[in-house]
PDB file as gemmi writes it, atoms N, CA and C in Angstrom:
CRYST1    1.000    1.000    1.000  90.00  90.00  90.00 P 1                      
ATOM      1  N   MET A   1       1.424  15.950 -22.086  1.00  0.00           N  
ATOM      2  CA  MET A   1       1.177  15.090 -20.949  1.00  0.00           C  
ATOM      3  C   MET A   1      -0.326  15.075 -20.665  1.00  0.00           C  
ATOM      4  N   ARG A   2      -0.850  13.890 -20.362  1.00  0.00           N  
ATOM      5  CA  ARG A   2      -2.264  13.759 -20.056  1.00  0.00           C  
ATOM      6  C   ARG A   2      -2.611  14.421 -18.726  1.00  0.00           C  
ATOM      7  N   SER A   3      -3.773  15.028 -18.679  1.00  0.00           N  
ATOM      8  CA  SER A   3      -4.254  15.643 -17.444  1.00  0.00           C  
ATOM      9  C   SER A   3      -4.474  14.573 -16.386  1.00  0.00           C  
ATOM     10  N   GLY A   4      -4.022  14.825 -15.162  1.00  0.00           N  
ATOM     11  CA  GLY A   4      -4.219  13.883 -14.063  1.00  0.00           C  
ATOM     12  C   GLY A   4      -3.188  12.776 -13.979  1.00  0.00           C  
ATOM     13  N   ARG A   5      -2.212  12.762 -14.870  1.00  0.00           N  
ATOM     14  CA  ARG A   5      -1.206  11.699 -14.833  1.00  0.00           C  
ATOM     15  C   ARG A   5      -0.381  11.756 -13.549  1.00  0.00           C  
ATOM     16  N   LEU A   6      -0.050  12.939 -13.089  1.00  0.00           N  
ATOM     17  CA  LEU A   6       0.752  13.114 -11.880  1.00  0.00           C  
ATOM     18  C   LEU A   6      -0.178  13.407 -10.708  1.00  0.00           C  
ATOM     19  N   ARG A   7      -0.896  12.394 -10.254  1.00  0.00           N  
ATOM     20  CA  ARG A   7      -1.922  12.594  -9.225  1.00  0.00           C  
ATOM     21  C   ARG A   7      -1.569  11.998  -7.870  1.00  0.00           C  
ATOM     22  N   HIS A   8      -0.396  11.412  -7.737  1.00  0.00           N  
ATOM     23  CA  HIS A   8       0.016  10.805  -6.475  1.00  0.00           C  
ATOM     24  C   HIS A   8       1.059  11.681  -5.779  1.00  0.00           C  
ATOM     25  N   ARG A   9       0.904  11.858  -4.447  1.00  0.00           N  
ATOM     26  CA  ARG A   9       1.908  12.585  -3.676  1.00  0.00           C  
ATOM     27  C   ARG A   9       3.037  11.615  -3.369  1.00  0.00           C  
ATOM     28  N   CYS A  10       4.210  11.938  -3.840  1.00  0.00           N  
ATOM     29  CA  CYS A  10       5.379  11.080  -3.677  1.00  0.00           C  
ATOM     30  C   CYS A  10       6.406  11.782  -2.794  1.00  0.00           C  
ATOM     31  N   VAL A  11       6.836  11.106  -1.753  1.00  0.00           N  
ATOM     32  CA  VAL A  11       7.856  11.633  -0.862  1.00  0.00           C  
ATOM     33  C   VAL A  11       9.190  11.023  -1.273  1.00  0.00           C  
ATOM     34  N   LEU A  12      10.141  11.861  -1.672  1.00  0.00           N  
ATOM     35  CA  LEU A  12      11.472  11.397  -2.062  1.00  0.00           C  
ATOM     36  C   LEU A  12      12.351  11.402  -0.823  1.00  0.00           C  
ATOM     37  N   GLN A  13      12.953  10.262  -0.520  1.00  0.00           N  
ATOM     38  CA  GLN A  13      13.778  10.137   0.676  1.00  0.00           C  
ATOM     39  C   GLN A  13      15.152   9.595   0.324  1.00  0.00           C  
ATOM     40  N   SER A  14      16.169  10.172   0.973  1.00  0.00           N  
ATOM     41  CA  SER A  14      17.540   9.695   0.799  1.00  0.00           C  
ATOM     42  C   SER A  14      17.962   8.911   2.030  1.00  0.00           C  
ATOM     43  N   LYS A  15      18.848   7.950   1.815  1.00  0.00           N  
ATOM     44  CA  LYS A  15      19.329   7.107   2.907  1.00  0.00           C  
ATOM     45  C   LYS A  15      20.424   7.825   3.671  1.00  0.00           C  
ATOM     46  N   VAL A  16      20.318   7.788   5.009  1.00  0.00           N  
ATOM     47  CA  VAL A  16      21.318   8.403   5.875  1.00  0.00           C  
ATOM     48  C   VAL A  16      21.854   7.310   6.792  1.00  0.00           C  
ATOM     49  N   GLU A  17      23.139   7.035   6.698  1.00  0.00           N  
ATOM     50  CA  GLU A  17      23.766   6.026   7.556  1.00  0.00           C  
ATOM     51  C   GLU A  17      24.661   6.732   8.567  1.00  0.00           C  
ATOM     52  N   THR A  18      24.448   6.411   9.847  1.00  0.00           N  
ATOM     53  CA  THR A  18      25.276   6.994  10.898  1.00  0.00           C  
ATOM     54  C   THR A  18      25.936   5.879  11.691  1.00  0.00           C  
ATOM     55  N   ARG A  19      27.138   6.137  12.116  1.00  0.00           N  
ATOM     56  CA  ARG A  19      27.895   5.160  12.887  1.00  0.00           C  
ATOM     57  C   ARG A  19      27.767   5.493  14.363  1.00  0.00           C  
ATOM     58  N   GLY A  20      27.334   4.508  15.147  1.00  0.00           N  
ATOM     59  CA  GLY A  20      27.181   4.696  16.588  1.00  0.00           C  
ATOM     60  C   GLY A  20      28.503   4.602  17.312  1.00  0.00           C  
ATOM     61  N   SER A  21      28.482   4.890  18.600  1.00  0.00           N  
ATOM     62  CA  SER A  21      29.705   4.863  19.398  1.00  0.00           C  
ATOM     63  C   SER A  21      30.285   3.448  19.509  1.00  0.00           C  
ATOM     64  N   ALA A  22      29.443   2.430  19.380  1.00  0.00           N  
ATOM     65  CA  ALA A  22      29.916   1.045  19.443  1.00  0.00           C  
ATOM     66  C   ALA A  22      30.406   0.549  18.085  1.00  0.00           C  
ATOM     67  N   GLY A  23      30.285   1.392  17.050  1.00  0.00           N  
ATOM     68  CA  GLY A  23      30.768   1.021  15.726  1.00  0.00           C  
ATOM     69  C   GLY A  23      29.693   0.491  14.803  1.00  0.00           C  
ATOM     70  N   GLY A  24      28.483   0.298  15.303  1.00  0.00           N  
ATOM     71  CA  GLY A  24      27.387  -0.187  14.464  1.00  0.00           C  
ATOM     72  C   GLY A  24      26.859   0.907  13.547  1.00  0.00           C  
ATOM     73  N   VAL A  25      26.274   0.491  12.437  1.00  0.00           N  
ATOM     74  CA  VAL A  25      25.726   1.430  11.470  1.00  0.00           C  
ATOM     75  C   VAL A  25      24.208   1.447  11.601  1.00  0.00           C  
ATOM     76  N   SER A  26      23.657   2.655  11.710  1.00  0.00           N  
ATOM     77  CA  SER A  26      22.217   2.843  11.810  1.00  0.00           C  
ATOM     78  C   SER A  26      21.736   3.539  10.542  1.00  0.00           C  
ATOM     79  N   THR A  27      20.680   2.997   9.921  1.00  0.00           N  
ATOM     80  CA  THR A  27      20.150   3.568   8.694  1.00  0.00           C  
ATOM     81  C   THR A  27      18.823   4.252   8.976  1.00  0.00           C  
ATOM     82  N   THR A  28      18.711   5.502   8.543  1.00  0.00           N  
ATOM     83  CA  THR A  28      17.458   6.244   8.623  1.00  0.00           C  
ATOM     84  C   THR A  28      17.194   6.864   7.256  1.00  0.00           C  
ATOM     85  N   TRP A  29      16.012   7.433   7.091  1.00  0.00           N  
ATOM     86  CA  TRP A  29      15.640   8.054   5.823  1.00  0.00           C  
ATOM     87  C   TRP A  29      15.308   9.518   6.055  1.00  0.00           C  
ATOM     88  N   ALA A  30      15.881  10.384   5.232  1.00  0.00           N  
ATOM     89  CA  ALA A  30      15.636  11.823   5.313  1.00  0.00           C  
ATOM     90  C   ALA A  30      14.751  12.251   4.147  1.00  0.00           C  
ATOM     91  N   THR A  31      13.682  12.955   4.443  1.00  0.00           N  
ATOM     92  CA  THR A  31      12.792  13.445   3.388  1.00  0.00           C  
ATOM     93  C   THR A  31      13.460  14.604   2.668  1.00  0.00           C  
ATOM     94  N   GLU A  32      13.615  14.460   1.364  1.00  0.00           N  
ATOM     95  CA  GLU A  32      14.258  15.490   0.538  1.00  0.00           C  
ATOM     96  C   GLU A  32      13.223  16.398  -0.120  1.00  0.00           C  
ATOM     97  N   ALA A  33      12.093  15.807  -0.553  1.00  0.00           N  
ATOM     98  CA  ALA A  33      11.066  16.596  -1.233  1.00  0.00           C  
ATOM     99  C   ALA A  33       9.766  15.806  -1.287  1.00  0.00           C  
ATOM    100  N   THR A  34       8.675  16.541  -1.449  1.00  0.00           N  
ATOM    101  CA  THR A  34       7.373  15.933  -1.713  1.00  0.00           C  
ATOM    102  C   THR A  34       6.908  16.481  -3.054  1.00  0.00           C  
ATOM    103  N   VAL A  35       6.676  15.582  -4.016  1.00  0.00           N  
ATOM    104  CA  VAL A  35       6.359  15.983  -5.382  1.00  0.00           C  
ATOM    105  C   VAL A  35       5.143  15.213  -5.877  1.00  0.00           C  
ATOM    106  N   TRP A  36       4.576  15.680  -6.985  1.00  0.00           N  
ATOM    107  CA  TRP A  36       3.487  14.960  -7.636  1.00  0.00           C  
ATOM    108  C   TRP A  36       4.076  13.978  -8.640  1.00  0.00           C  
ATOM    109  N   GLY A  37       3.534  12.763  -8.658  1.00  0.00           N  
ATOM    110  CA  GLY A  37       4.015  11.749  -9.583  1.00  0.00           C  
ATOM    111  C   GLY A  37       2.899  10.818  -9.998  1.00  0.00           C  
ATOM    112  N   GLY A  38       3.157  10.064 -11.023  1.00  0.00           N  
ATOM    113  CA  GLY A  38       2.219   9.051 -11.492  1.00  0.00           C  
ATOM    114  C   GLY A  38       2.788   7.680 -11.189  1.00  0.00           C  
ATOM    115  N   ILE A  39       1.998   6.809 -10.573  1.00  0.00           N  
ATOM    116  CA  ILE A  39       2.453   5.467 -10.212  1.00  0.00           C  
ATOM    117  C   ILE A  39       1.636   4.452 -10.998  1.00  0.00           C  
ATOM    118  N   GLU A  40       2.336   3.595 -11.728  1.00  0.00           N  
ATOM    119  CA  GLU A  40       1.689   2.591 -12.565  1.00  0.00           C  
ATOM    120  C   GLU A  40       2.265   1.215 -12.254  1.00  0.00           C  
ATOM    121  N   PRO A  41       1.441   0.270 -11.791  1.00  0.00           N  
ATOM    122  CA  PRO A  41       1.941  -1.075 -11.515  1.00  0.00           C  
ATOM    123  C   PRO A  41       2.330  -1.776 -12.812  1.00  0.00           C  
ATOM    124  N   LEU A  42       3.433  -2.530 -12.765  1.00  0.00           N  
ATOM    125  CA  LEU A  42       3.897  -3.255 -13.942  1.00  0.00           C  
ATOM    126  C   LEU A  42       3.758  -4.765 -13.773  1.00  0.00           C  
ATOM    127  N   SER A  43       4.226  -5.289 -12.630  1.00  0.00           N  
ATOM    128  CA  SER A  43       4.155  -6.725 -12.407  1.00  0.00           C  
ATOM    129  C   SER A  43       4.245  -7.018 -10.920  1.00  0.00           C  
ATOM    130  N   ALA A  44       3.849  -8.231 -10.575  1.00  0.00           N  
ATOM    131  CA  ALA A  44       3.950  -8.678  -9.190  1.00  0.00           C  
ATOM    132  C   ALA A  44       4.362 -10.135  -9.202  1.00  0.00           C  
ATOM    133  N   ARG A  45       5.098 -10.548  -8.175  1.00  0.00           N  
ATOM    134  CA  ARG A  45       5.474 -11.953  -8.069  1.00  0.00           C  
ATOM    135  C   ARG A  45       5.544 -12.333  -6.608  1.00  0.00           C  
ATOM    136  N   GLU A  46       5.385 -13.590  -6.392  1.00  0.00           N  
ATOM    137  CA  GLU A  46       5.452 -14.142  -5.046  1.00  0.00           C  
ATOM    138  C   GLU A  46       6.559 -15.180  -5.053  1.00  0.00           C  
ATOM    139  N   PHE A  47       7.404 -15.173  -4.030  1.00  0.00           N  
ATOM    140  CA  PHE A  47       8.499 -16.126  -3.993  1.00  0.00           C  
ATOM    141  C   PHE A  47       8.722 -16.598  -2.568  1.00  0.00           C  
ATOM    142  N   LEU A  48       9.424 -17.704  -2.454  1.00  0.00           N  
ATOM    143  CA  LEU A  48       9.713 -18.295  -1.159  1.00  0.00           C  
ATOM    144  C   LEU A  48      11.148 -17.971  -0.782  1.00  0.00           C  
ATOM    145  N   SER A  49      11.333 -17.344   0.382  1.00  0.00           N  
ATOM    146  CA  SER A  49      12.658 -16.985   0.848  1.00  0.00           C  
ATOM    147  C   SER A  49      12.762 -17.350   2.321  1.00  0.00           C  
ATOM    148  N   ILE A  50      13.678 -18.218   2.657  1.00  0.00           N  
ATOM    149  CA  ILE A  50      13.907 -18.669   4.025  1.00  0.00           C  
ATOM    150  C   ILE A  50      12.584 -19.124   4.658  1.00  0.00           C  
ATOM    151  N   ASP A  51      11.905 -20.019   3.945  1.00  0.00           N  
ATOM    152  CA  ASP A  51      10.653 -20.623   4.403  1.00  0.00           C  
ATOM    153  C   ASP A  51       9.545 -19.613   4.680  1.00  0.00           C  
ATOM    154  N   GLN A  52       9.599 -18.453   4.054  1.00  0.00           N  
ATOM    155  CA  GLN A  52       8.533 -17.465   4.181  1.00  0.00           C  
ATOM    156  C   GLN A  52       8.129 -17.004   2.790  1.00  0.00           C  
ATOM    157  N   THR A  53       6.840 -16.844   2.586  1.00  0.00           N  
ATOM    158  CA  THR A  53       6.349 -16.321   1.326  1.00  0.00           C  
ATOM    159  C   THR A  53       6.490 -14.808   1.337  1.00  0.00           C  
ATOM    160  N   GLN A  54       7.088 -14.267   0.282  1.00  0.00           N  
ATOM    161  CA  GLN A  54       7.284 -12.828   0.189  1.00  0.00           C  
ATOM    162  C   GLN A  54       6.782 -12.362  -1.165  1.00  0.00           C  
ATOM    163  N   ASN A  55       6.388 -11.108  -1.225  1.00  0.00           N  
ATOM    164  CA  ASN A  55       5.867 -10.520  -2.453  1.00  0.00           C  
ATOM    165  C   ASN A  55       6.780  -9.410  -2.932  1.00  0.00           C  
ATOM    166  N   GLU A  56       6.832  -9.248  -4.242  1.00  0.00           N  
ATOM    167  CA  GLU A  56       7.560  -8.126  -4.827  1.00  0.00           C  
ATOM    168  C   GLU A  56       6.705  -7.549  -5.937  1.00  0.00           C  
ATOM    169  N   THR A  57       6.557  -6.248  -5.936  1.00  0.00           N  
ATOM    170  CA  THR A  57       5.787  -5.554  -6.956  1.00  0.00           C  
ATOM    171  C   THR A  57       6.706  -4.588  -7.681  1.00  0.00           C  
ATOM    172  N   ARG A  58       6.630  -4.571  -9.004  1.00  0.00           N  
ATOM    173  CA  ARG A  58       7.411  -3.638  -9.820  1.00  0.00           C  
ATOM    174  C   ARG A  58       6.465  -2.546 -10.299  1.00  0.00           C  
ATOM    175  N   VAL A  59       6.892  -1.291 -10.179  1.00  0.00           N  
ATOM    176  CA  VAL A  59       6.082  -0.159 -10.615  1.00  0.00           C  
ATOM    177  C   VAL A  59       6.935   0.822 -11.408  1.00  0.00           C  
ATOM    178  N   ARG A  60       6.235   1.636 -12.195  1.00  0.00           N  
ATOM    179  CA  ARG A  60       6.875   2.740 -12.909  1.00  0.00           C  
ATOM    180  C   ARG A  60       6.326   4.018 -12.289  1.00  0.00           C  
ATOM    181  N   ILE A  61       7.215   4.928 -11.890  1.00  0.00           N  
ATOM    182  CA  ILE A  61       6.814   6.213 -11.322  1.00  0.00           C  
ATOM    183  C   ILE A  61       7.348   7.309 -12.233  1.00  0.00           C  
ATOM    184  N   VAL A  62       6.453   8.179 -12.675  1.00  0.00           N  
ATOM    185  CA  VAL A  62       6.830   9.295 -13.537  1.00  0.00           C  
ATOM    186  C   VAL A  62       6.670  10.578 -12.739  1.00  0.00           C  
ATOM    187  N   LEU A  63       7.705  11.419 -12.762  1.00  0.00           N  
ATOM    188  CA  LEU A  63       7.632  12.701 -12.065  1.00  0.00           C  
ATOM    189  C   LEU A  63       8.452  13.738 -12.805  1.00  0.00           C  
ATOM    190  N   ARG A  64       8.232  14.985 -12.430  1.00  0.00           N  
ATOM    191  CA  ARG A  64       9.029  16.053 -13.040  1.00  0.00           C  
ATOM    192  C   ARG A  64      10.482  15.912 -12.593  1.00  0.00           C  
ATOM    193  N   TYR A  65      11.383  16.417 -13.400  1.00  0.00           N  
ATOM    194  CA  TYR A  65      12.814  16.292 -13.134  1.00  0.00           C  
ATOM    195  C   TYR A  65      13.156  16.807 -11.741  1.00  0.00           C  
ATOM    196  N   TYR A  66      13.977  16.035 -11.037  1.00  0.00           N  
ATOM    197  CA  TYR A  66      14.454  16.431  -9.710  1.00  0.00           C  
ATOM    198  C   TYR A  66      15.956  16.170  -9.668  1.00  0.00           C  
ATOM    199  N   SER A  67      16.737  17.229  -9.586  1.00  0.00           N  
ATOM    200  CA  SER A  67      18.188  17.125  -9.594  1.00  0.00           C  
ATOM    201  C   SER A  67      18.706  16.419  -8.333  1.00  0.00           C  
ATOM    202  N   GLY A  68      19.666  15.541  -8.494  1.00  0.00           N  
ATOM    203  CA  GLY A  68      20.303  14.870  -7.366  1.00  0.00           C  
ATOM    204  C   GLY A  68      19.700  13.527  -7.011  1.00  0.00           C  
ATOM    205  N   LEU A  69      18.557  13.196  -7.556  1.00  0.00           N  
ATOM    206  CA  LEU A  69      17.898  11.917  -7.289  1.00  0.00           C  
ATOM    207  C   LEU A  69      18.756  10.777  -7.833  1.00  0.00           C  
ATOM    208  N   ASP A  70      18.961   9.723  -7.027  1.00  0.00           N  
ATOM    209  CA  ASP A  70      19.710   8.564  -7.511  1.00  0.00           C  
ATOM    210  C   ASP A  70      19.119   7.264  -6.975  1.00  0.00           C  
ATOM    211  N   GLU A  71      19.723   6.138  -7.350  1.00  0.00           N  
ATOM    212  CA  GLU A  71      19.181   4.817  -7.032  1.00  0.00           C  
ATOM    213  C   GLU A  71      19.289   4.428  -5.557  1.00  0.00           C  
ATOM    214  N   THR A  72      19.967   5.227  -4.743  1.00  0.00           N  
ATOM    215  CA  THR A  72      20.022   4.924  -3.316  1.00  0.00           C  
ATOM    216  C   THR A  72      18.809   5.489  -2.579  1.00  0.00           C  
ATOM    217  N   TRP A  73      18.031   6.329  -3.244  1.00  0.00           N  
ATOM    218  CA  TRP A  73      16.854   6.942  -2.644  1.00  0.00           C  
ATOM    219  C   TRP A  73      15.672   5.978  -2.734  1.00  0.00           C  
ATOM    220  N   ARG A  74      14.561   6.375  -2.113  1.00  0.00           N  
ATOM    221  CA  ARG A  74      13.318   5.632  -2.254  1.00  0.00           C  
ATOM    222  C   ARG A  74      12.167   6.623  -2.373  1.00  0.00           C  
ATOM    223  N   VAL A  75      11.030   6.103  -2.846  1.00  0.00           N  
ATOM    224  CA  VAL A  75       9.818   6.900  -2.996  1.00  0.00           C  
ATOM    225  C   VAL A  75       8.770   6.310  -2.061  1.00  0.00           C  
ATOM    226  N   VAL A  76       8.127   7.163  -1.259  1.00  0.00           N  
ATOM    227  CA  VAL A  76       7.086   6.712  -0.348  1.00  0.00           C  
ATOM    228  C   VAL A  76       5.768   7.334  -0.778  1.00  0.00           C  
ATOM    229  N   ASN A  77       4.727   6.489  -0.868  1.00  0.00           N  
ATOM    230  CA  ASN A  77       3.392   6.955  -1.216  1.00  0.00           C  
ATOM    231  C   ASN A  77       2.368   6.116  -0.484  1.00  0.00           C  
ATOM    232  N   GLY A  78       1.530   6.757   0.293  1.00  0.00           N  
ATOM    233  CA  GLY A  78       0.429   6.068   0.946  1.00  0.00           C  
ATOM    234  C   GLY A  78       0.844   4.914   1.837  1.00  0.00           C  
ATOM    235  N   GLY A  79       1.949   5.052   2.556  1.00  0.00           N  
ATOM    236  CA  GLY A  79       2.398   3.979   3.432  1.00  0.00           C  
ATOM    237  C   GLY A  79       3.172   2.888   2.724  1.00  0.00           C  
ATOM    238  N   ARG A  80       3.453   3.067   1.448  1.00  0.00           N  
ATOM    239  CA  ARG A  80       4.245   2.090   0.683  1.00  0.00           C  
ATOM    240  C   ARG A  80       5.566   2.728   0.290  1.00  0.00           C  
ATOM    241  N   ALA A  81       6.635   1.959   0.448  1.00  0.00           N  
ATOM    242  CA  ALA A  81       7.959   2.436   0.059  1.00  0.00           C  
ATOM    243  C   ALA A  81       8.412   1.686  -1.182  1.00  0.00           C  
ATOM    244  N   TYR A  82       8.946   2.407  -2.137  1.00  0.00           N  
ATOM    245  CA  TYR A  82       9.418   1.835  -3.390  1.00  0.00           C  
ATOM    246  C   TYR A  82      10.920   2.093  -3.528  1.00  0.00           C  
ATOM    247  N   ALA A  83      11.691   1.044  -3.688  1.00  0.00           N  
ATOM    248  CA  ALA A  83      13.132   1.176  -3.922  1.00  0.00           C  
ATOM    249  C   ALA A  83      13.351   1.508  -5.395  1.00  0.00           C  
ATOM    250  N   ILE A  84      14.149   2.521  -5.656  1.00  0.00           N  
ATOM    251  CA  ILE A  84      14.436   2.921  -7.036  1.00  0.00           C  
ATOM    252  C   ILE A  84      15.507   1.995  -7.598  1.00  0.00           C  
ATOM    253  N   THR A  85      15.188   1.331  -8.707  1.00  0.00           N  
ATOM    254  CA  THR A  85      16.157   0.432  -9.325  1.00  0.00           C  
ATOM    255  C   THR A  85      16.797   1.035 -10.574  1.00  0.00           C  
ATOM    256  N   GLU A  86      16.093   1.978 -11.212  1.00  0.00           N  
ATOM    257  CA  GLU A  86      16.631   2.610 -12.410  1.00  0.00           C  
ATOM    258  C   GLU A  86      15.956   3.960 -12.613  1.00  0.00           C  
ATOM    259  N   ILE A  87      16.726   4.938 -13.098  1.00  0.00           N  
ATOM    260  CA  ILE A  87      16.199   6.277 -13.367  1.00  0.00           C  
ATOM    261  C   ILE A  87      16.422   6.590 -14.840  1.00  0.00           C  
ATOM    262  N   LEU A  88      15.350   6.930 -15.543  1.00  0.00           N  
ATOM    263  CA  LEU A  88      15.432   7.266 -16.958  1.00  0.00           C  
ATOM    264  C   LEU A  88      15.086   8.748 -17.122  1.00  0.00           C  
ATOM    265  N   ASN A  89      16.013   9.515 -17.678  1.00  0.00           N  
ATOM    266  CA  ASN A  89      15.807  10.937 -17.949  1.00  0.00           C  
ATOM    267  C   ASN A  89      15.286  11.036 -19.374  1.00  0.00           C  
ATOM    268  N   GLU A  90      13.999  11.310 -19.511  1.00  0.00           N  
ATOM    269  CA  GLU A  90      13.326  11.301 -20.799  1.00  0.00           C  
ATOM    270  C   GLU A  90      14.025  12.199 -21.810  1.00  0.00           C  
ATOM    271  N   SER A  91      14.607  11.609 -22.840  1.00  0.00           N  
ATOM    272  CA  SER A  91      15.317  12.302 -23.917  1.00  0.00           C  
ATOM    273  C   SER A  91      16.460  13.184 -23.406  1.00  0.00           C  
ATOM    274  N   ASP A  92      16.957  12.936 -22.190  1.00  0.00           N  
ATOM    275  CA  ASP A  92      18.026  13.736 -21.585  1.00  0.00           C  
ATOM    276  C   ASP A  92      17.727  15.229 -21.623  1.00  0.00           C  
ATOM    277  N   ARG A  93      16.451  15.577 -21.418  1.00  0.00           N  
ATOM    278  CA  ARG A  93      16.043  16.981 -21.483  1.00  0.00           C  
ATOM    279  C   ARG A  93      15.794  17.583 -20.109  1.00  0.00           C  
ATOM    280  N   ASN A  94      15.980  16.804 -19.038  1.00  0.00           N  
ATOM    281  CA  ASN A  94      15.790  17.283 -17.665  1.00  0.00           C  
ATOM    282  C   ASN A  94      14.404  17.895 -17.444  1.00  0.00           C  
ATOM    283  N   ARG A  95      13.390  17.232 -17.996  1.00  0.00           N  
ATOM    284  CA  ARG A  95      12.006  17.676 -17.786  1.00  0.00           C  
ATOM    285  C   ARG A  95      11.207  16.642 -17.011  1.00  0.00           C  
ATOM    286  N   MET A  96      11.301  15.381 -17.426  1.00  0.00           N  
ATOM    287  CA  MET A  96      10.555  14.304 -16.786  1.00  0.00           C  
ATOM    288  C   MET A  96      11.508  13.156 -16.473  1.00  0.00           C  
ATOM    289  N   LEU A  97      11.235  12.472 -15.344  1.00  0.00           N  
ATOM    290  CA  LEU A  97      11.996  11.288 -14.970  1.00  0.00           C  
ATOM    291  C   LEU A  97      11.037  10.107 -14.891  1.00  0.00           C  
ATOM    292  N   THR A  98      11.495   8.955 -15.367  1.00  0.00           N  
ATOM    293  CA  THR A  98      10.762   7.714 -15.196  1.00  0.00           C  
ATOM    294  C   THR A  98      11.592   6.846 -14.270  1.00  0.00           C  
ATOM    295  N   LEU A  99      11.005   6.479 -13.128  1.00  0.00           N  
ATOM    296  CA  LEU A  99      11.697   5.658 -12.144  1.00  0.00           C  
ATOM    297  C   LEU A  99      11.153   4.245 -12.215  1.00  0.00           C  
ATOM    298  N   MET A 100      12.022   3.283 -12.409  1.00  0.00           N  
ATOM    299  CA  MET A 100      11.636   1.884 -12.320  1.00  0.00           C  
ATOM    300  C   MET A 100      11.897   1.481 -10.877  1.00  0.00           C  
ATOM    301  N   CYS A 101      10.868   0.984 -10.197  1.00  0.00           N  
ATOM    302  CA  CYS A 101      10.963   0.740  -8.759  1.00  0.00           C  
ATOM    303  C   CYS A 101      10.416  -0.639  -8.400  1.00  0.00           C  
ATOM    304  N   SER A 102      10.809  -1.106  -7.222  1.00  0.00           N  
ATOM    305  CA  SER A 102      10.262  -2.349  -6.690  1.00  0.00           C  
ATOM    306  C   SER A 102       9.788  -2.094  -5.267  1.00  0.00           C  
ATOM    307  N   GLN A 103       8.764  -2.835  -4.888  1.00  0.00           N  
ATOM    308  CA  GLN A 103       8.246  -2.744  -3.537  1.00  0.00           C  
ATOM    309  C   GLN A 103       8.194  -4.148  -2.979  1.00  0.00           C  
ATOM    310  N   GLY A 104       8.768  -4.314  -1.800  1.00  0.00           N  
ATOM    311  CA  GLY A 104       8.771  -5.607  -1.141  1.00  0.00           C  
ATOM    312  C   GLY A 104       9.045  -5.430   0.330  1.00  0.00           C  
ATOM    313  N   VAL A 105       9.421  -6.494   0.983  1.00  0.00           N  
ATOM    314  CA  VAL A 105       9.625  -6.472   2.428  1.00  0.00           C  
ATOM    315  C   VAL A 105      10.741  -5.526   2.824  1.00  0.00           C  
ATOM    316  N   ARG A 106      11.862  -5.526   2.113  1.00  0.00           N  
ATOM    317  CA  ARG A 106      13.009  -4.715   2.525  1.00  0.00           C  
ATOM    318  C   ARG A 106      12.747  -3.224   2.407  1.00  0.00           C  
ATOM    319  N   GLU A 107      11.893  -2.791   1.481  1.00  0.00           N  
ATOM    320  CA  GLU A 107      11.617  -1.381   1.322  1.00  0.00           C  
ATOM    321  C   GLU A 107      10.711  -0.839   2.435  1.00  0.00           C  
ATOM    322  N   ALA A 108       9.986  -1.718   3.131  1.00  0.00           N  
ATOM    323  CA  ALA A 108       9.046  -1.271   4.155  1.00  0.00           C  
ATOM    324  C   ALA A 108       9.736  -0.977   5.493  1.00  0.00           C  
ATOM    325  N   ALA A 109      10.961  -1.376   5.644  1.00  0.00           N  
ATOM    326  CA  ALA A 109      11.667  -1.135   6.905  1.00  0.00           C  
ATOM    327  C   ALA A 109      11.805   0.356   7.153  1.00  0.00           C  
ATOM    328  N   ASP A 110      11.563   0.755   8.386  1.00  0.00           N  
ATOM    329  CA  ASP A 110      11.716   2.145   8.825  1.00  0.00           C  
ATOM    330  C   ASP A 110      10.837   3.123   8.072  1.00  0.00           C  
ATOM    331  N   LEU A 111       9.609   2.717   7.689  1.00  0.00           N  
ATOM    332  CA  LEU A 111       8.702   3.629   7.005  1.00  0.00           C  
ATOM    333  C   LEU A 111       8.278   4.744   7.958  1.00  0.00           C  
ATOM    334  N   PRO A 112       8.322   5.978   7.500  1.00  0.00           N  
ATOM    335  CA  PRO A 112       7.893   7.073   8.362  1.00  0.00           C  
ATOM    336  C   PRO A 112       6.373   7.065   8.510  1.00  0.00           C  
ATOM    337  N   THR A 113       5.877   7.611   9.591  1.00  0.00           N  
ATOM    338  CA  THR A 113       4.441   7.672   9.798  1.00  0.00           C  
ATOM    339  C   THR A 113       3.861   8.988   9.312  1.00  0.00           C  
ATOM    340  N   GLU A 114       4.694   9.960   9.052  1.00  0.00           N  
ATOM    341  CA  GLU A 114       4.207  11.243   8.568  1.00  0.00           C  
ATOM    342  C   GLU A 114       4.660  11.461   7.126  1.00  0.00           C  
ATOM    343  N   GLY A 115       3.888  12.228   6.386  1.00  0.00           N  
ATOM    344  CA  GLY A 115       4.259  12.559   5.017  1.00  0.00           C  
ATOM    345  C   GLY A 115       4.110  11.428   4.051  1.00  0.00           C  
ATOM    346  N   THR A 116       3.310  10.419   4.362  1.00  0.00           N  
ATOM    347  CA  THR A 116       3.174   9.285   3.458  1.00  0.00           C  
ATOM    348  C   THR A 116       1.854   9.300   2.718  1.00  0.00           C  
ATOM    349  N   GLY A 117       1.044  10.294   2.899  1.00  0.00           N  
ATOM    350  CA  GLY A 117      -0.268  10.322   2.256  1.00  0.00           C  
ATOM    351  C   GLY A 117      -0.207  10.920   0.945  1.00  0.00           C  
TER     352      GLY A 117                                                      
END                                                                             
C-alpha cells in the first residue's frame, strides 16, 4: 500500500430508525467508528429533479476491514456524507474494503456537526 493513501478521517455511521408515539418514523445516525481512509473522486453529474438542479458525485473510499459494515451505513468526512452503494472485500481476505459511494442532496440530511473533520 502506498504511503499516505489512507489520509482522510472517515466517520462510519449506521442508520437508526425509531418509531414515535404517533406512529411516525424518525431517522438518526449513530457513529460506529472513526477510521482512516482514502477518498478518490470518480465522477460527477448534474441533473434536474422536480424543477431543481441537483448534483451527484461518485467516489471510491478505501479503508481497512471493518466487520459489520453494510450498504445501509454512510461515511462522513469533512462535512460531506457519502451513501455506500457497494462494498468490495479485496480478495475476500478481510484486510481492505473498497466502498463505492455517492454524495448528493439526500446524503446531506441530518449531518452531524461533530466528528466530521
